[in-house]
C-alpha positions as CSV (number, residue, x, y, z in Angstrom):
1,M,-54.9,-82.8,11.9
2,V,-52.7,-84.7,14.3
3,R,-52.4,-88.5,14.2
4,L,-52.5,-90.1,17.6
5,G,-49.6,-92.4,18.2
6,G,-48.9,-94.6,21.1
7,G,-50.3,-93.7,24.5
8,F,-53.2,-91.5,23.2
9,T,-56.8,-92.4,22.3
10,E,-59.6,-90.5,20.5
11,Y,-60.7,-89.5,24.0
12,D,-57.6,-87.3,24.2
13,R,-58.1,-85.5,20.9
14,H,-59.9,-82.5,22.4
15,L,-57.1,-81.9,25.0
16,I,-54.5,-82.2,22.2
17,E,-56.3,-79.9,19.8
18,V,-57.0,-77.2,22.5
19,T,-53.4,-77.4,23.8
20,L,-51.8,-77.3,20.4
21,S,-54.2,-74.7,19.0
22,Q,-51.5,-72.2,18.1
23,L,-49.5,-74.7,16.1
24,L,-52.6,-76.2,14.5
25,S,-53.8,-72.7,13.4
26,R,-50.4,-72.0,11.9
27,A,-50.5,-75.3,10.0
28,A,-54.1,-74.6,8.8
29,A,-53.0,-71.2,7.5
30,S,-50.0,-72.6,5.6
31,D,-50.1,-73.2,1.9
32,R,-48.6,-76.6,2.6
33,L,-50.3,-79.7,4.0
34,W,-48.7,-80.5,7.4
35,E,-48.7,-84.0,8.8
36,M,-48.2,-84.5,12.5
37,E,-48.1,-87.4,14.9
38,I,-48.0,-87.2,18.7
39,S,-47.2,-90.0,21.1
40,V,-46.5,-90.4,24.8
41,K,-44.6,-93.1,26.7
42,E,-45.0,-93.8,30.4
43,R,-48.1,-91.6,30.5
44,E,-48.7,-89.9,33.8
45,K,-45.8,-91.8,35.4
46,P,-42.4,-90.6,36.4
47,G,-40.4,-90.6,33.1
48,Q,-43.4,-89.5,30.9
49,Y,-42.1,-88.7,27.5
50,V,-44.1,-86.8,24.8
51,T,-43.0,-86.7,21.2
52,L,-44.5,-84.6,18.4
53,E,-43.3,-85.1,14.9
54,A,-44.3,-82.8,12.0
55,W,-43.7,-83.2,8.3
56,V,-44.1,-80.1,6.1
57,P,-43.4,-80.5,2.3
58,G,-40.2,-78.8,1.4
59,Q,-38.9,-78.8,4.9
60,D,-36.9,-81.2,7.1
61,R,-38.9,-83.2,9.6
62,F,-39.5,-81.4,12.9
63,V,-39.3,-83.3,16.1
64,A,-39.9,-82.1,19.6
65,N,-39.7,-84.0,22.9
66,S,-40.8,-83.2,26.4
67,S,-40.3,-85.0,29.7
68,L,-42.4,-82.6,31.7
69,P,-44.5,-84.5,34.3
70,N,-47.8,-82.7,33.6
71,L,-49.4,-83.9,30.3
72,R,-50.8,-80.5,29.3
73,D,-47.5,-78.8,30.1
74,A,-45.7,-81.4,28.0
75,L,-48.1,-80.8,25.1
76,N,-47.6,-77.1,25.3
77,D,-43.8,-77.6,25.3
78,V,-43.7,-79.8,22.2
79,G,-46.1,-77.6,20.3
80,A,-44.1,-74.5,21.0
81,D,-40.9,-76.3,20.1
82,V,-42.2,-77.5,16.7
83,L,-43.6,-74.0,16.0
84,T,-40.1,-72.5,16.8
85,Q,-38.4,-75.0,14.6
86,F,-40.7,-74.2,11.7
87,T,-40.3,-70.5,12.1
88,K,-36.5,-70.7,12.2
89,A,-36.5,-72.9,9.0
90,R,-38.9,-70.6,7.2
91,D,-36.8,-67.5,8.2
92,K,-33.6,-69.2,7.1
93,A,-35.1,-70.1,3.8
94,S,-36.3,-66.6,3.3
95,R,-32.9,-65.1,4.1
96,D,-31.2,-67.6,1.8
97,H,-33.6,-66.8,-1.0
98,R,-33.2,-63.1,-0.4
99,A,-29.4,-63.4,-0.5
100,K,-29.5,-65.2,-3.8
101,R,-31.9,-62.7,-5.2
102,D,-29.8,-59.8,-4.1
103,T,-26.7,-61.4,-5.7
104,I,-28.4,-61.9,-9.0
105,R,-29.7,-58.3,-9.0
106,G,-26.3,-56.9,-8.0
107,Q,-24.7,-58.2,-11.2
């Protein structure tokens, strides 16, 4: 579930959930409980700025920002960015774990 920060209301929840569906399905399938918060500054004005923060236990905080002028595009942008950050962190942890495991087995 995504907490709504500044600039969003419960009325926006459907748009957010539909737009971030890929990220939300990944979070739901995870064995860890994700916490997310989304906010927007200067909504639908020049300089609109959308921020998505995600906290996943055992990981650093993931933060994505977008200044795209269309709200749906900005939501897609931050959702894809957080998903990419999570995937890179997971893959790095997997490689690090594998390298340590191979070192132990190699002795």
